[in-house]
LUMGURO-928385 format. One record per residue (C-alpha): residue in one letter; x negated, y, z. Coordinates in steps of 0.05 Angstrom, whole numbers, plus 32768, in hexadecimal, padded with zeros to 4 digits. Layout:
BEGIN
aXYZ;...
This chain:
BEGIN
m76F48A1C836C;r771889D6836D;i76EE89C0832D;l76A789D28358;e76B189938382;t76B989658345;v766C897F831F;t762A8966832F;p75F0898C8342;g75D18994830D;r760A89AF82ED;l760E89E08320;i75BF89E8830B;l75E88A0882CC;l76238A2982E5;l75E18A4D82FF;a75C48A5782C0;g76028A6A829C;v760D8AA882CE;q75D38AC182C4;i75D18AC98284;l76198AD9827D;s76088B1882B5;l75C08B25829B;v75CA8B278253;g76148B40824D;f76138B808287;p75C78B978271;f75DD8B938222;v761F8BBD822C;y76038BF2825A;s75C58BFA822B;s75B58C3381FB;a75678C1781EE;p753D8BD58204;p75168BD8823D;l74CA8BF6823F;d74A68BB08232;v74CF8B9B8202;v74C48BD481DA;e747E8BD781DE;g748B8B8A81CF;l74BE8BA38194;v747A8BBB8170;w74598B8B817D;a74858B4C8164;p74878B50811A;h743D8B4C811B;w742E8B118130;l73FA8B1F8154;i73C58AF78179;g73B08B2681A5;t73B78B6581BB;y73958B9A81E9;k73C98B94821F;h73DA8B4E8228;p73DF8B00820D;p74158B0B81D1;l74468ACD81E5;p74798B0581FE;s747C8B2581B3;w74888AEF8191;i74C18AD281B5;i74DC8B1981B2;e74CE8B0A8163;i74F48AD9815B;f75378AE48190;v753A8B2C8163;t753F8AFD8125;l75758ADA813B;t75A08B0D815F;r75908B45812B;d758D8B6F8169;v75598B9A8191;i75818BA381D2;l75A78B5881CE;g756B8B2E81BC;p75368B3881F8;y75698B37822C;l75848AF5820A;a75358AD98213;a75228AF3824F;q755F8AD3826A;i75528A8D8242;s75138A908268;v75338A9182B1;a75698A5A8297;l752B8A2A827E;t75078A3C82C6;y75448A2482EE;w754589E682C5;f74FF89D082CF;l750589E8831A;y753D89B2831C;r7519898082FB;l74DE898C832B;g750A89858360;y7529894B834A;l74EF8927833B;l74D4893C8387;m750E893683AC;d7555892F839B;p7581894B836B;v75AB896D83A7;r7572898A83C7;a755389998383;a759789C28379;a759289E783B8;g753E89F983A9;t755A8A0F8365;a758E8A438389;l75668A5B83B5;i75298A72838C;a756F8A91835B;a757D8ABF8393;s75338AE3839B;y75258B21837B;y74F98B108351;f752A8AE0831E;t755F8B15831E;v75548B618315;p750D8B6082ED;t75178B2182BE;i75458B5C82A4;e75098B6E8280;f74ED8B35824A;n74A38B418256;h746C8B18826E;n74778B0E82AF;v74BF8AF482A0;i74A68AB38268;q74798AA2829A;l74AC8A8682CC;p74C38A52829E;l74768A438280;w745F8A4382CE;a74A68A1882EB;g749789E882B4;t744E89E482BC;i745489C582F5;f7491899C82EA;i7469897282B6;y742B896C82E1;a74568950831E;h746C891B82F0;i741D890C82D4;r741A89038326;r744988C7831E;d742A88AB82DA;p73E988C582D4;s73D4889A829C;s740288B98269;l73DF88DE8232;l742288FA821E;k74278919825B;w73DA8937825C;t73EE894D8217;l74268971822F;l740789968264;g73C789AB8246;f740289C6820B;i742589F3823D;c73DE8A088264;g73C58A218225;l740A8A3E820F;g740A8A618258;l73CF8A8A8247;y73F28AA88210;a74248AC38245;k73F98ADF8278;y73AC8AD98288;s73BE8ACC82CE;f73E78A8A82BB;a738F8A7282CB;l73A48A75830D;l73D28A3B8309;i73AC8A1182DB;g73668A18830D;v73AB8A02834A;l73B489C78324;f737689BA8318;l736689C28368;s73A089898368;c7381895A834B;i73448964837E;v736A895A83BD;e73A6893183A5;s738188ED83B6;s73B388CA838B;m739488F68350;r734888F4835D;s734B88B58331;v736588D882F5;w731A88F782E4;a730788B982D4;s734688B3829C;r734C88D3825C;g738488FE8273;p7369893F8292;y7336894C8257;v7374893A8227;a738C8977824D;m735D89A18249;l7347899B8201;v738D89A381E7;a738D89E2821D;l73538A0581F2;v736889EB81AA;t73AA8A1281C8;f738B8A4E81E5;a73538A5281B1;p736E8A81817A;h737D8ABB81AE;l73388AAB81DE;t730D8ABD8195;w733A8AEE8196;l731A8B0C81D6;i72D48AFC81C4;a72DE8B258185;h72FB8B5E81A9;n72D38B6681E8;f730A8B408219;e73368B8E820C;p73798B738234;f73498B628275;f73368BB28271;y73868BC08275;l73858B8E82AD;a734E8BB582CF;d73828BF882C6;r73BC8BDA82DD;a73938BC88325;d737E8C098330;s73C18C24831A;p73E08C4B8354;t74228C1B8354;a73F08BEC8364;s73F08BCC83AC;t73B58BB983DD;p73BA8B6683EF;f73E48B748435;w741E8BA58410;f74168B7383D0;l74288B3A8406;g74628B5F8424;a747C8B7083D8;q74838B2883D5;l749C8B148413;a74E08B458403;d74E18B3883C0;h74F78AEE83DE;l75248B07841B;p755A8B0283EF;m75588AB783EE;v75768ABA8434;v75B98AC4841E;p75CC8A8383F8;l75A58A618437;l75D38A858461;f76168A7C8431;a75FC8A208432;g76018A258482;i75C98A3684B0;g75EB8A0C84E8;s75FD89D584A6;l75B689C8849B;k759F89C284E6;g75D0898D84F0;a75C7896D84B2;k759E892F84B2;v754C892F84AC;l75398924846C;t74E989108463;a74BA891B8422;e747F88FC8408;k744589238427;h7417892583EF;d745F894383CB;r745E897E83FB;l7416898783F7;f7423899283B0;l745D89C483B9;r742E89EF83E5;l73F789E283B3;v74148A03837C;t74448A2F83AC;f740F8A5B83D0;v73CD8A4E83B4;p73CF8A7F8377;v73EC8AB383A2;l73AD8AA483DE;l737E8AA8839A;t739C8AE98381;l73908B0583C5;a73518AE883CC;f73368B0A838C;a73548B5183A1;v732F8B4F83E3;i72ED8B3483C7;t72EA8B67838F;n730E8BA083B0;s73418BA78382;r738F8BAA8385;i73C48B86836F;k74098B92834C;d743E8B778368;m74648B588335;w74298B35832D;g74498AF4835B;m74828AEE8335;a747C8AA9831D;m744C8A93834D;f74838A8B837F;t74AF8A5E834A;p74B18A218373;l74C08A4483B7;g75088A3183B8;l74F289E483B3;l74BC89F483E4;m74EC8A0D8416;v752189D1841A;m74F089A18419;e74C289C38454;l751189D0847F;g751A897C847B;r755C897A8473;e7594895E8445;w75BA897C8429;s760C89768416;f7626898883D5;p766089C183F1;m761089D8840F;i75F689DD83CE;r763589FC83B3;r763B8A3283D9;a75EF8A4583D8;t75FD8A418383;l76348A6D838C;a761A8A9B83B9;s75D88AA98386;c760D8AA88342;g762D8ADD8374;l75E78B08837A;i75D98B05833D;v76198B188321;l76128B5B8351;v75D48B65832F;g75F48B6C82DE;v76288B958304;g75E68BC4832A;f75C58BCB82E9;a76138BDE82C8;l76238C1282FD;h75D58C3182F8;a75E38C3A82B0;q76268C5B82BA;f76108C8882FF;i75C88C968304;f75A48C8E834D;g75618C818369;g753F8CB48339;a75358CB682EF;a75638C9682BC;p75488C5082A6;r75248C458262;t75648C1C8249;n75988C5A824F;w75658C7F8219;p75888C9681DD;m755A8C6A81AC;r75918C72816E;t759F8CC18177;i754B8CC68182;a75448C98813E;s756A8CC28105;e754C8D06812A;a750D8CEB811E;q75268CDC80D5;a753E8D1F80D2;v75058D4B80E7;w74E58D2280BC;a750B8D2E8079;k750F8D768086;s74C68D6B807D;t74BF8D508045;s74DB8D1E8007;a74A98CE8800D;p74CF8CA58032;l74B98CA78089;a74868C69807E;i746C8C6D80CA;i747C8C878104;g74488C93813F;g743A8CB38182;t744F8CA881CD;p74608C5C81C9;w74A58C6281EC;i74BD8C9381C0;a749D8C7C8180;g74BC8C2D8195;l75088C5181A3;a75068C76815D;a74E18C388135;i75048BFD8152;e753A8BF9812C;t75278C0580EB;p74FE8BEE80B0;l74C98C1680DC;r74BE8BE58112;n74828BCB80F2;r74638C0B80E2;v745B8C33812B;i74168C558139;i740E8C41818A;g73F28C7A81A4;d73D18CB9816B;t73948C918156;l73978C488134;a736B8C288169;h73A98BF58187;s73CA8BF6813B;p73A78BC2811D;w73DA8BC480DD;l73D48BFE80C7;s73918C2E80A9;t73828C7880A0;d73928C71805C;d73CE8C5A8069;v73E88C9F808D;r73B68CC68061;t73DF8CAD8033;k74238CA98043;g74268CCC807E;a74498CC880CE;l746F8CE380F4;f744E8CEB813F;l74898CF38179;f746D8D0181B8;s748C8D0781FB;g74868D59821A;n746C8D8C81F7;r74238D8981D1;h740D8DBA81A6;n73CF8D8F817F;a73DF8D628146;p73C08D178148;a737E8D16812B;l739F8CE180F5;c73B78D1B80D6;t73968D30809A;g73D48D50806E;p74088D84807A;v741F8D8980BC;t745C8D9880DA;k74738DA3811A;t74B18DA28140;t74E48D958180;l75188D588175;p75598D788185;i755C8D4581BD;q75488D298206;g75318CEF8220;p75518CE38264;d750C8CFF8283;m75268D468268;q74E38D468243;p74E38D668203;i74CF8D3E81C9;t74978D5581A1;a74948D498156;f74578D468124;a746F8D3680DB;c74228D2D80C2;l74278D36807A;p740E8D07803F;d73D08D1F8027;l73CF8D1A7FD8;
């Protein structure tokens, strides 16, 4: 470990990011036979470069397409995209802490948040929550620079762009935008900016950036918000009280690097004071988004998904270090960083163990035999007709697995209607035919099948032990 005695705080954060990428890309890639659920969905949307979907904004699917194109692998690409997102978040947080405190405490705050549940287990599955992490941290970082130099139109322009881009990741990003607006009012040093061009330039850039998706939302009657309402009413959503409890539990692992740093050492360390307005700023961006979410849930009598809090606590590690108000020595941040690295490696090892020895209920989605399902789907179609298989539909998870590693990835029907698959038409299905795959026993062919239909069951079952029912809907010529 002597090599670690000469590195800088910034290089410790690079080490942290490197361990994250190696562990949470390497282990999942080696021990996965299929991508996670949200990734399969993104892979179906990705080749169409949609400006909107019935569920979410489109940014994650765009990034999935880029990384799959670069890696030429539907499993590796999304895993790599996820951990690069986390690594970028670490960089933004370190630079934010450097700006508000000093490099040593900046590294300490980054190492603390790296140990939280939200920065380890759920980041394996690239989705809207994961891509929010760097956007959330990057937005706070840019705004923190604006607080130092409110006259910079370039920084206001960057803020507007990243705010518009953040809304392409997840609509809850609007909470952070609202908090930054509030900060411009609450902080006395920022109130004068409203007499300058900066905030209005930012708002204009954000609006222009988000305008294509906003136009799509209006044209589609804000369809994703109905999905959001359904998710809030799902059995897995929590009451506000349980949501708060889940957030506490998800951040408890941060105690581990704190203990390794040394509670006694911190108590005996030199007292450092922080600027009151910097402490207020970190408190605002850390806690107000969650408080607004809770207030909305209470007022509307709705429930909350625990994972909605994932990006909201991104600055928590820095705030903890600032609130402790103690000087951190380099050995302390080194121990804290190594402790967080150890937890990250354990998560990677845990992924491998779960893949090899199923525990805790059902097998993970990443254990599904994707390539076998795809080959058997092709075989079923070949037995029914000599025409090439052109379209696959049915249960989104099963149909996606059968298609995402084949040229059929851009010709998947989500479900058994075309309501959510605007890239296909009824005439496509009628003239080319389609193979529909459903999890479980299904008796009736989809209404889209207008020609001859052959029903069969795939020889293989998924880890859920449900049969896979196939309907070969032949061309209606």
